Wavefront OBJ file of the C-alpha trace (Angstrom):
o trace
v 68.578 165.486 10.960
v 72.056 164.652 12.194
v 72.090 167.893 14.132
v 68.868 166.854 15.864
v 70.433 163.614 17.085
v 73.573 165.449 18.095
v 71.339 167.727 20.164
v 69.728 164.696 21.797
v 73.141 163.282 22.653
v 74.185 166.675 24.043
v 71.029 166.866 26.146
v 71.755 163.376 27.440
v 75.216 164.561 28.476
v 73.643 167.497 30.290
v 71.228 165.158 32.064
v 74.078 162.958 33.276
v 76.013 166.019 34.468
v 72.922 167.160 36.380
v 72.634 163.718 37.951
v 76.263 163.989 39.041
v 75.523 167.295 40.757
v 72.325 166.134 42.440
v 73.324 162.677 43.642
v 77.071 162.822 44.257
v 78.585 162.938 47.707
v 80.932 160.933 49.854
v 79.220 158.089 51.685
v 78.793 154.335 51.856
v 77.040 152.376 49.124
v 75.706 148.827 49.272
v 75.932 145.852 46.913
v 79.143 146.776 45.051
v 78.759 143.740 42.774
v 76.107 145.739 40.889
v 78.969 147.680 39.270
v 81.009 144.580 38.345
v 81.261 143.432 34.716
v 78.976 140.561 33.736
v 80.012 137.675 31.488
v 83.423 136.323 30.556
v 83.992 138.674 27.612
v 83.327 141.791 29.674
v 85.490 140.517 32.533
v 88.341 139.704 30.134
v 88.138 143.329 28.965
v 88.077 144.555 32.579
v 84.511 145.791 32.063
v 85.333 148.194 29.223
v 82.244 147.270 27.189
v 80.070 150.375 27.595
v 80.781 151.290 23.971
v 81.253 147.793 22.535
v 78.542 145.450 21.336
v 78.384 142.629 23.881
v 75.262 140.763 22.799
v 72.650 140.119 25.451
v 75.150 141.131 28.148
v 74.967 144.755 26.949
v 72.067 145.257 29.340
v 74.540 144.969 32.259
v 76.935 147.683 30.975
v 74.995 150.040 28.697
v 71.521 148.853 27.639
v 71.687 151.044 24.520
v 74.066 148.419 23.086
v 71.144 145.999 22.734
v 69.888 148.097 19.818
v 72.957 147.101 17.768
v 72.122 143.396 17.924
v 71.124 141.906 14.580
v 70.067 138.501 15.939
v 68.656 137.060 19.117
v 70.980 135.617 21.758
v 70.742 133.571 24.913
v 73.653 133.230 27.349
v 74.606 131.487 30.556
v 77.586 132.505 32.691
v 79.156 130.853 35.740
v 81.806 132.478 37.905
v 83.770 131.201 40.873
v 85.257 134.125 42.755
v 87.342 134.671 45.857
v 86.132 133.040 49.092
v 84.104 130.635 46.916
v 81.533 133.306 46.063
v 79.733 132.118 42.919
v 77.692 134.076 40.394
v 75.315 132.668 37.782
v 73.838 134.863 35.068
v 71.196 134.074 32.471
v 70.538 136.639 29.769
v 68.268 136.709 26.749
v 67.814 139.423 24.123
v 65.801 139.495 20.919
v 65.534 142.268 18.294
v 62.044 142.929 16.976
v 62.564 144.046 13.340
v 62.152 147.796 12.769
v 60.983 148.296 16.364
v 63.215 147.598 19.342
v 65.316 145.012 21.130
v 64.004 143.528 24.353
v 66.112 141.785 26.967
v 65.943 139.814 30.198
v 68.785 139.278 32.648
v 68.819 137.217 35.863
v 71.794 137.295 38.231
v 72.120 135.015 41.266
v 75.027 135.398 43.651
v 75.728 133.027 46.522
v 78.452 131.899 48.872
v 79.069 129.065 51.340
v 76.883 129.221 54.456
v 78.288 131.145 57.409
v 78.675 129.235 60.663
v 76.264 130.388 63.352
v 76.406 130.126 67.135
v 76.240 126.526 68.435
v 72.773 125.070 68.165
v 71.614 127.508 65.463
v 71.400 126.749 61.713
v 74.060 128.131 59.387
v 73.410 131.543 57.867
v 72.641 131.617 54.153
v 73.760 134.606 52.093
v 72.598 135.255 48.533
v 71.497 137.982 46.137
v 69.085 138.006 43.206
v 68.814 140.694 40.528
v 66.251 140.629 37.693
v 66.620 143.004 34.724
v 63.964 143.879 32.130
v 65.512 145.881 29.299
v 64.591 147.597 26.069
v 66.562 149.509 23.425
v 65.962 151.087 20.056
v 67.667 152.915 17.210
v 66.824 156.550 16.663
v 68.766 156.338 13.397
v 71.882 154.520 12.125
v 74.150 156.541 14.403
v 72.193 157.055 17.615
v 70.509 154.533 19.894
v 69.074 154.546 23.406
v 68.191 151.905 25.954
v 67.190 151.320 29.519
v 66.276 148.669 32.019
v 64.369 148.221 35.240
v 65.855 145.950 37.876
v 64.551 144.300 41.006
v 67.151 143.522 43.664
v 66.742 141.147 46.588
v 69.445 140.440 49.161
v 69.139 137.694 51.799
v 71.146 137.289 54.995
v 69.911 134.354 57.062
v 66.314 134.976 58.107
v 66.438 138.598 56.972
v 65.984 139.977 53.493
v 65.896 143.372 51.835
v 64.850 144.539 48.390
v 65.211 147.551 46.126
v 64.285 148.797 42.671
v 66.611 150.613 40.293
v 66.867 151.736 36.685
v 69.670 152.050 34.152
v 69.621 154.376 31.163
v 72.115 154.632 28.324
v 72.841 156.223 24.951
v 75.338 155.422 22.219
v 76.519 157.458 19.254
v 78.425 155.892 16.349
v 80.848 157.728 14.066
v 81.897 156.251 10.702
v 80.646 152.787 11.790
v 83.876 152.073 13.659
v 83.897 154.458 16.602
v 81.327 154.436 19.409
v 80.657 156.866 22.231
v 78.389 156.007 25.126
v 76.849 157.499 28.246
v 75.042 155.513 30.909
v 73.757 155.920 34.417
v 73.399 152.706 36.429
v 71.656 151.664 39.641
v 69.623 154.820 40.063
v 66.930 153.884 42.554
v 65.789 153.242 46.077
v 68.109 152.426 48.941
v 68.252 149.007 50.534
v 67.588 148.427 54.239
v 68.377 145.584 56.648
v 66.551 146.078 59.955
v 67.660 149.556 61.097
v 70.659 149.783 58.749
v 70.137 151.327 55.325
v 72.478 152.214 52.471
v 72.170 153.680 49.010
v 72.791 151.697 45.840
v 76.069 152.235 43.938
v 74.693 154.699 41.402
v 77.355 155.124 38.728
v 77.828 157.497 35.825
v 79.653 155.863 32.896
v 81.205 157.511 29.842
v 82.554 155.158 27.166
v 84.610 155.164 24.002
v 85.244 152.148 21.787
v 86.506 151.312 18.325
v 86.404 148.316 15.989
v 89.066 148.164 13.299
v 89.522 145.624 10.507
v 93.187 144.773 9.942
v 92.722 142.818 6.748
v 90.378 139.990 5.837
v 91.211 137.791 8.807
v 92.098 140.176 11.630
v 89.984 142.496 13.800
v 90.983 144.667 16.737
v 88.513 146.139 19.217
v 89.388 148.422 22.114
v 87.430 150.372 24.685
v 87.707 152.752 27.626
v 85.059 153.284 30.309
v 85.257 156.190 32.754
v 83.174 155.605 35.880
v 82.139 157.944 38.656
v 80.349 156.610 41.729
v 77.791 159.232 42.673
v 77.186 157.869 46.167
v 80.772 157.453 47.307
v 82.495 160.006 45.020
v 84.936 157.432 43.635
v 86.412 157.665 40.121
v 87.739 154.670 38.214
v 88.511 153.691 34.638
v 88.485 150.424 32.708
v 90.460 149.698 29.562
v 90.415 146.607 27.380
v 91.484 145.293 23.990
v 90.397 142.262 21.958
v 92.045 140.647 18.944
v 89.920 138.327 16.790
v 91.140 136.015 14.041
v 88.776 135.063 11.221
v 85.732 135.666 13.445
v 86.612 132.369 15.124
v 89.016 132.956 18.022
v 89.640 135.938 20.289
v 92.129 136.907 22.965
v 91.491 139.731 25.471
v 93.353 141.838 27.977
v 91.957 144.378 30.421
v 93.184 146.727 33.103
v 91.302 148.779 35.702
v 92.631 152.118 36.896
v 91.736 153.683 40.222
v 90.540 150.472 41.828
v 92.211 148.267 44.395
v 95.146 146.262 43.041
v 93.302 142.981 43.422
v 90.797 144.129 40.780
v 93.204 145.604 38.253
v 94.202 142.922 35.715
v 92.128 140.493 33.674
v 92.512 138.387 30.563
v 90.408 136.010 28.530
v 89.874 133.968 25.396
v 86.890 133.067 23.253
v 85.891 130.837 20.374
v 82.991 131.241 17.967
v 81.452 128.659 15.662
v 78.411 128.794 13.377
v 76.449 125.685 12.452
v 72.903 125.042 11.199
v 71.930 128.690 11.464
v 73.058 129.018 15.070
v 76.158 130.815 16.329
v 77.838 129.312 19.394
v 80.307 131.298 21.481
v 82.355 130.030 24.403
v 84.283 132.592 26.447
v 86.600 132.252 29.432
v 88.063 134.958 31.681
v 90.798 134.819 34.284
v 91.203 137.584 36.845
v 93.995 137.220 39.430
v 93.386 138.768 42.846
v 96.536 139.898 44.617
v 97.290 141.121 48.143
v 100.612 142.476 49.388
v 102.137 142.270 45.942
v 102.297 138.580 45.078
v 102.487 137.355 48.681
v 98.827 136.329 48.729
v 96.639 135.589 45.766
v 93.438 134.001 44.542
v 91.755 134.080 41.176
v 88.318 134.466 39.655
v 87.344 132.133 36.820
v 84.369 132.871 34.572
v 82.940 130.855 31.696
v 80.116 131.950 29.414
v 78.224 129.980 26.772
v 76.159 131.986 24.278
v 73.906 130.896 21.441
v 72.883 133.331 18.712
v 69.750 132.567 16.718
l 1 2 3 4 5 6 7 8 9 10 11 12 13 14 15 16 17 18 19 20 21 22 23 24 25 26 27 28 29 30 31 32 33 34 35 36 37 38 39 40 41 42 43 44 45 46 47 48 49 50 51 52 53 54 55 56 57 58 59 60 61 62 63 64 65 66 67 68 69 70 71 72 73 74 75 76 77 78 79 80 81 82 83 84 85 86 87 88 89 90 91 92 93 94 95 96 97 98 99 100 101 102 103 104 105 106 107 108 109 110 111 112 113 114 115 116 117 118 119 120 121 122 123 124 125 126 127 128 129 130 131 132 133 134 135 136 137 138 139 140 141 142 143 144 145 146 147 148 149 150 151 152 153 154 155 156 157 158 159 160 161 162 163 164 165 166 167 168 169 170 171 172 173 174 175 176 177 178 179 180 181 182 183 184 185 186 187 188 189 190 191 192 193 194 195 196 197 198 199 200 201 202 203 204 205 206 207 208 209 210 211 212 213 214 215 216 217 218 219 220 221 222 223 224 225 226 227 228 229 230 231 232 233 234 235 236 237 238 239 240 241 242 243 244 245 246 247 248 249 250 251 252 253 254 255 256 257 258 259 260 261 262 263 264 265 266 267 268 269 270 271 272 273 274 275 276 277 278 279 280 281 282 283 284 285 286 287 288 289 290 291 292 293 294 295 296 297 298 299 300 301 302 303 304 305 306 307 308
């Protein structure tokens, strides 16, 4: 039986390699935020969560991770980025016993209005992405997941929309080591008037581990390797998380192959259980640097999650 699931994982790898061959090529992709990590924990780990369980936010990195959830979870995230661009995310996931885990994710991204020519109203800019996800366990070691997403982008009086899918697999070894493959944003292009661009379709390969260092200490670490099929860009994300007594966590992440202003991130989190509910509050800080330290801004993200 294990050989059968190993064959499935191998076939998945072959599928992703075929996708790389068919869809790769230098060019310009639209909506780069679709490849950004979602939620404060993922941002604190620089996005290296493709192989780590990240609750309801797994549907944004590798939807197969939803299958590892033992309880339902609802989350809300708020981020203030550079140039006052803000992002709000609502996610909800619920495991149906012995069947599958279903999930919903809503992302809204906005920014201050852009001044127009005199006498004309200011230009509003915003984006909306809706995810519908599902995941299931093939056995204790192998799980799969996917989601369908609707994307709408608005620029003043004009708007454009697109549909895309994500698909992912995860394979667990000895309960502490996880391997993952995912393809994200595979779908239609998006078009404003006469200008059109492809979505940032990305192939992601992940490795992660969770290690207990005694009764009170846990260390988790992950690496994500990303290849943009549309623009032929390779990048990597690494992150580590230390947790004490399942109550408090500190995180550090680093991105390789991206611009310097996206390279470093850090974060903290607290977890508290009461009356059958598990509350988690996470914060991430990501400095954005230009010309060394001559110019800088920072992104701040806070996420509140409730497990039930």
